[in-house]
C-alpha distance (Angstrom), angle and dihedral (degrees) to the residues before:
residue distance angle dihedral
M1 . . .
A2 3.81 . .
T3 3.80 117.4 .
K4 3.79 113.6 -116.7
I5 3.80 107.9 -114.2
Q6 3.79 107.9 -134.4
T7 3.79 143.6 115.2
P8 3.82 121.1 -98.2
K9 3.80 115.5 -89.9
G10 3.79 111.4 -76.1
F11 3.82 94.0 19.5
R12 3.81 123.3 102.5
D13 3.77 147.4 -170.4
F14 3.80 118.3 -135.8
L15 3.79 111.8 -147.9
P16 3.83 118.7 -159.3
P17 3.85 97.8 -89.2
I18 3.83 89.5 54.9
Q19 3.79 99.1 35.3
S20 3.80 92.5 50.9
G21 3.82 89.6 61.0
R22 3.79 91.0 49.4
V23 3.80 91.3 50.2
F24 3.82 89.9 47.9
L25 3.81 91.9 57.2
L26 3.80 94.4 41.1
E27 3.80 90.8 54.2
K28 3.81 90.5 53.1
I29 3.81 92.6 48.5
T30 3.80 94.2 44.3
A31 3.80 90.8 52.2
V32 3.83 89.8 56.1
L33 3.81 93.0 46.3
K34 3.80 91.7 52.3
R35 3.81 90.2 47.7
F36 3.81 88.7 56.8
G37 3.81 91.6 50.5
F38 3.81 102.2 -104.2
E39 3.82 118.1 149.0
P40 3.84 126.9 -147.4
L41 3.81 122.8 -102.1
E42 3.81 134.1 176.2
T43 3.81 129.5 -167.5
P44 3.84 131.5 -171.1
A45 3.80 121.0 -81.9
L46 3.81 88.4 -130.2
E47 3.80 125.3 61.2
F48 3.78 131.8 172.6
A49 3.81 106.2 -89.7
E50 3.81 91.8 -124.5
T51 3.83 88.8 59.7
L52 3.81 90.7 62.5
K53 3.79 102.3 32.8
G54 3.79 120.8 95.9
K55 3.82 93.7 24.7
Y56 3.82 105.6 86.9
G57 3.81 107.9 49.4
E58 3.78 115.6 -146.4
E59 3.82 90.5 -7.1
E60 3.82 89.9 68.5
K61 3.81 88.8 90.0
L62 3.82 87.2 70.7
I63 3.82 94.3 63.6
F64 3.81 113.7 119.5
E65 3.81 100.3 -132.2
F66 3.78 132.6 165.0
T67 3.80 144.2 153.4
D68 3.79 114.4 -96.5
R69 3.82 125.1 -142.2
G70 3.77 90.0 -90.5
G71 3.80 91.3 57.5
R72 3.81 93.8 -108.0
E73 3.80 120.8 142.3
V74 3.80 105.9 -124.0
A75 3.80 137.3 166.2
L76 3.79 139.7 -162.5
R77 3.81 117.8 -108.4
F78 3.83 107.7 -80.6
D79 3.78 95.8 -173.8
Q80 3.80 135.9 -19.6
T81 3.78 100.0 -112.9
V82 3.80 98.3 73.5
P83 3.85 92.5 46.6
L84 3.82 87.4 50.0
A85 3.80 89.5 53.6
R86 3.80 89.2 52.3
V87 3.82 90.8 49.3
I88 3.82 91.6 51.8
A89 3.80 92.1 48.6
A90 3.82 91.2 48.6
N91 3.84 93.9 47.3
P92 3.82 107.9 46.9
S93 3.82 92.3 164.0
L94 3.83 93.8 67.3
P95 3.83 111.3 121.7
M96 3.79 111.7 -104.3
P97 2.94 133.8 -102.9
F98 3.81 87.4 43.3
K99 3.80 113.5 -161.7
R100 3.78 116.2 -167.9
Y101 3.78 140.8 163.8
Q102 3.78 124.1 -156.1
I103 3.81 128.8 -168.9
Q104 3.80 111.4 -173.5
P105 3.81 140.5 124.7
C106 3.80 122.5 -90.5
W107 3.79 130.0 -165.2
R108 3.80 131.4 -138.7
A109 3.80 127.8 170.6
E110 3.78 95.9 -133.8
N111 3.79 134.6 131.5
P112 3.82 107.5 -83.7
Q113 3.82 113.5 -120.7
K114 3.81 141.0 144.4
G115 3.79 106.6 -31.1
R116 3.84 93.1 -5.2
F117 3.80 126.8 99.3
R118 3.79 136.9 160.8
E119 3.78 91.9 -116.3
F120 3.78 114.4 37.8
L121 3.78 141.3 156.2
Q122 3.78 120.5 -111.2
V123 3.79 126.0 -163.6
D124 3.80 108.8 -156.2
F125 3.78 133.4 177.9
D126 3.80 124.6 178.8
T127 3.77 142.5 171.5
V128 3.80 114.8 -143.2
G129 3.79 125.3 -167.8
S130 3.82 102.4 31.3
S131 3.80 125.6 100.5
S132 3.81 92.8 -177.8
T133 3.79 117.2 115.6
L134 3.80 85.1 -133.5
S135 3.81 87.3 76.0
D136 3.82 89.4 53.7
A137 3.80 89.7 48.5
E138 3.78 91.0 50.8
I139 3.83 91.9 50.6
I140 3.81 90.0 51.3
A141 3.81 91.8 45.6
T142 3.82 89.0 50.7
A143 3.80 93.1 50.9
I144 3.80 91.3 48.7
A145 3.82 90.3 48.1
C146 3.83 89.0 51.2
A147 3.81 90.9 52.1
K148 3.79 90.1 49.9
G149 3.80 90.7 45.0
V150 3.79 90.5 56.6
G151 3.81 88.4 51.3
F152 3.81 104.5 -103.4
N153 3.80 115.6 146.5
D154 3.80 104.3 171.7
F155 3.78 110.7 56.6
L156 3.80 140.3 115.6
M157 3.79 134.2 -148.0
R158 3.81 107.8 -145.7
I159 3.81 111.1 -152.2
N160 3.81 133.9 -167.2
D161 3.80 142.6 152.8
R162 3.81 122.7 -120.2
D163 3.82 87.7 -138.2
I164 3.82 85.9 75.9
F165 3.83 86.2 73.2
K166 3.81 96.3 48.3
G167 3.80 110.6 148.2
L168 3.80 94.7 24.3
S169 3.80 123.4 110.4
G170 3.77 121.5 -114.5
E171 3.79 88.9 -109.5
S172 3.81 91.8 54.4
I173 3.80 91.1 48.7
R174 3.81 90.8 52.2
S175 3.80 89.8 50.3
I176 3.81 91.4 53.9
D177 3.80 89.7 47.1
K178 3.83 87.8 63.6
L179 3.82 92.8 60.2
K180 3.82 94.7 111.7
K181 3.80 91.6 48.4
I182 3.80 102.8 43.3
G183 3.82 103.4 19.0
E184 3.81 129.9 -133.1
V185 3.79 94.1 -61.1
G186 3.78 90.9 53.1
V187 3.81 92.7 48.7
V188 3.81 92.0 48.8
E189 3.82 90.3 50.8
Q190 3.80 91.1 50.9
L191 3.81 91.4 48.7
K192 3.81 89.4 50.3
R193 3.80 89.4 54.7
E194 3.81 87.1 56.1
G195 3.82 90.7 60.3
Y196 3.80 104.9 -87.6
N197 3.79 120.3 123.2
G198 3.80 119.2 -125.6
K199 3.81 94.6 -95.7
E200 3.80 92.9 48.9
A201 3.80 92.6 47.3
K202 3.80 92.5 51.0
A203 3.82 90.9 46.8
I204 3.83 91.3 52.5
L205 3.80 92.2 50.6
T206 3.83 92.8 45.6
K207 3.80 91.5 49.6
I208 3.79 91.7 51.1
K209 3.82 93.6 47.0
N210 3.82 91.4 50.9
S211 3.80 95.4 46.7
S212 3.81 120.3 128.2
P213 3.82 124.1 -135.6
T214 3.82 114.6 -81.4
R215 3.80 122.3 -122.5
A216 3.79 89.1 -99.2
L217 3.81 90.2 55.3
E218 3.81 92.2 47.0
S219 3.81 88.2 53.4
L220 3.80 90.3 46.8
F221 3.80 93.4 52.0
K222 3.82 90.4 50.6
Y223 3.81 90.1 53.6
L224 3.81 92.0 47.3
D225 3.80 89.0 51.7
A226 3.83 90.9 49.4
L227 3.83 89.4 49.2
K228 3.83 87.9 55.9
V229 3.80 93.5 -119.9
D230 3.81 108.9 165.9
K231 3.81 108.4 -101.9
D232 3.79 92.4 -141.8
K233 3.84 89.7 62.4
Y234 3.81 97.2 66.1
A235 3.80 137.5 38.3
F236 3.80 141.0 175.9
D237 3.82 112.8 -104.4
P238 3.84 112.9 179.4
T239 3.81 92.5 -168.8
L240 3.82 94.3 59.8
A241 3.81 107.4 108.6
R242 3.82 109.8 157.2
G243 3.80 113.8 -140.6
L244 3.80 104.2 -118.9
D245 3.80 116.3 98.9
Y246 3.80 97.3 -140.4
Y247 3.83 96.7 72.8
T248 3.81 112.6 108.8
G249 3.81 107.8 171.5
I250 3.79 139.5 -7.3
I251 3.82 113.5 24.3
Y252 3.79 132.3 -177.4
E253 3.80 142.3 -175.3
L254 3.81 131.1 -165.4
E255 3.81 121.2 -139.6
I256 3.80 128.9 -175.6
E257 3.80 115.7 -141.6
G258 3.80 111.2 -114.7
Y259 3.81 95.5 14.2
S260 3.81 110.3 120.0
G261 3.81 98.2 -167.7
G262 3.81 94.8 85.4
S263 3.78 130.5 -112.0
I264 3.80 116.2 -13.4
G265 3.79 93.5 -146.8
G266 3.75 147.0 -11.8
G267 3.76 145.9 172.2
G268 3.75 145.6 155.1
R269 3.77 148.1 -178.7
Y270 3.81 119.3 -43.0
D271 3.80 106.8 178.1
E272 3.82 96.7 162.7
L273 3.80 103.6 44.5
I274 3.81 98.3 82.2
G275 3.80 89.5 47.0
R276 3.81 88.4 65.3
F277 3.80 87.6 69.8
T278 3.81 97.5 42.0
T279 3.80 140.6 21.4
K280 3.81 91.2 -114.0
K281 3.81 118.4 89.2
T282 3.81 108.9 -130.8
P283 3.83 121.0 -174.0
A284 3.81 118.3 -141.3
T285 3.78 142.0 169.7
G286 3.79 132.2 -174.5
F287 3.79 151.6 153.2
S288 3.79 134.3 -130.1
F289 3.81 129.3 -159.6
G290 3.78 115.3 -149.9
F291 3.77 92.6 -137.9
D292 3.81 97.2 -158.2
R293 3.78 91.5 56.9
L294 3.79 91.5 43.5
I295 3.79 93.8 53.6
E296 3.80 91.6 42.7
A297 3.81 90.1 53.7
A298 3.82 90.6 44.6
E299 3.81 91.6 51.7
E300 3.80 91.3 49.2
A301 3.81 88.2 51.8
K302 3.85 89.8 47.8
L303 3.79 92.4 -120.2
V304 3.81 95.1 132.5
P305 3.82 113.6 82.7
S306 3.79 118.9 -126.3
Y307 3.77 113.7 -97.5
S308 3.77 123.1 -91.4
P309 3.81 123.1 167.8
P310 3.80 117.4 -107.5
T311 3.82 91.2 -125.3
R312 3.81 112.3 97.6
V313 3.78 98.6 -176.0
L314 3.80 139.9 14.3
I315 3.79 115.6 -144.6
T316 3.78 107.8 -146.4
V317 3.80 124.8 -146.4
F318 3.81 110.9 -131.2
N319 3.81 92.6 -165.2
E320 3.81 139.6 -33.3
R321 3.81 92.7 -88.8
L322 3.82 91.0 59.8
L323 3.81 95.8 43.6
A324 3.82 92.8 104.8
E325 3.83 91.4 58.0
S326 3.82 91.4 50.8
L327 3.81 92.1 47.6
S328 3.80 90.6 49.6
L329 3.82 90.7 53.3
V330 3.81 91.8 47.6
S331 3.79 90.4 52.2
K332 3.82 93.1 49.5
L333 3.80 93.9 49.3
R334 3.80 93.8 46.9
T335 3.81 90.5 49.0
L336 3.80 88.1 54.6
G337 3.82 90.7 53.6
I338 3.82 98.4 -102.9
A339 3.82 113.5 138.0
T340 3.78 103.0 -123.4
E341 3.80 137.1 174.1
I342 3.78 129.9 -166.5
A343 3.78 127.3 -149.5
L344 3.79 102.1 -100.9
D345 3.80 99.0 -152.3
P346 3.82 109.6 65.0
K347 3.82 89.8 -167.3
E348 3.80 94.1 56.1
K349 3.80 116.7 111.8
L350 3.79 117.9 -108.4
D351 3.81 95.2 -116.8
K352 3.81 90.4 55.8
Q353 3.81 90.2 51.4
L354 3.81 89.9 51.4
K355 3.79 90.5 48.7
Y356 3.81 90.6 53.3
A357 3.80 90.7 52.7
D358 3.80 91.6 47.5
N359 3.82 93.4 48.5
K360 3.78 90.3 49.9
K361 3.82 91.0 46.1
I362 3.79 93.7 -122.9
P363 3.84 103.4 167.4
Y364 3.81 99.3 -140.7
V365 3.79 141.0 26.5
A366 3.80 123.3 -160.8
I367 3.80 118.6 -148.6
L368 3.78 119.4 -157.1
G369 3.80 108.9 -177.8
P370 3.82 132.5 153.6
A371 3.81 92.3 -83.5
E372 3.81 92.9 50.9
I373 3.81 93.0 46.6
K374 3.81 91.0 49.7
K375 3.82 91.3 52.0
G376 3.81 94.2 40.6
V377 3.81 93.2 -120.5
V378 3.80 140.7 112.6
T379 3.80 124.9 -134.4
L380 3.81 108.5 -132.3
K381 3.79 117.7 -164.1
D382 3.80 123.8 -163.1
L383 3.81 103.7 -145.3
A384 3.80 93.9 -160.9
S385 3.81 96.7 55.0
G386 3.80 99.7 21.4
E387 3.80 90.2 -129.5
Q388 3.77 118.7 139.6
S389 3.78 134.7 -172.6
S390 3.79 139.0 -175.9
L391 3.78 112.0 -118.3
K392 3.75 137.9 176.2
E393 3.80 114.1 -121.6
S394 3.80 92.5 -102.1
E395 3.82 90.0 50.8
L396 3.82 90.3 46.9
V397 3.80 91.3 54.0
K398 3.79 92.0 47.6
K399 3.81 91.0 48.6
L400 3.82 94.5 49.2
K401 3.79 94.3 44.3
G402 3.79 92.8 47.6
A403 3.82 96.5 43.4
K404 3.80 117.4 109.6
F405 3.79 115.1 -141.4
């Protein structure tokens, strides 16, 4: 019986038409991150399991962990914040504040659904070593600039402070965080299961909903105003909790209007996480885009351009004797910055070469046969219109560089 050829559930291939859109968005985001002074960082896919455990609350059950051949307990990267904390602890000589961005896959053993997969790309950026709310404001301003850079117009950054929940257990905070998903009745029922009676549960929820911004949030909003961040792009939301246990202060979450897959990113301050790896307390704050949700929202908003191959022209090979002339032309065009392919089988018939170019949606083919070589020209064929013209090399270059695709 033949084995079914497929990826495991929640894991995907990205063929060129899909991957090109992902690269398009990543380039836009990376340009913003560099403009705000963030530097690139990468960490291993595999960490010791003890590095990750005890950092994620109830989500810890989603860690992909196993025993390697050496008998060591290891786990796949769950997020990029905990590995960053390890990096900071292991490299005490890094200049502070340390501003980094990281774009790598993470793995979680959850049930795949809209915008959620078991292997997924995260785009993180953090500032380590500053306890000032200005660093939180800058992270938020960066995330908003990224959203604008991608092309989103209608979005909102919801902002809160974990101090709003002071006195509540982690379980109660997580229940309140589910308000948008399960509604007030659902939250009250969850709080009752934690030991509160109905009246107490309702009072807790009412108190949280009617909370005013903390001093830290008031400071944050002043900085955002000074940074000229549009006031309609962020708002105080006292019920926002964020699920991860390592958040200690200001938290935030970015939502796109009209996108039903949930927030496309979030983050907050985690001043105690790095201290779990070292005796020195190190403040930090950061944001993470869930890239699958971001690209899904961008596609729904028609912000991702339709796919076209990078190759602008295919140089055909008339026959083996004329291969050198075709290779010379390919080399010249590539040197001039024109994306060019050559037919890789010199024995292949011309019509098959043209069919390859057409199937791949390459806009032009260049034919260099005995007649063209004798006249010192190249026949350029537009595969969309079927039109062809004889051009000198200088005219060919000008045509290909000036063509709009």
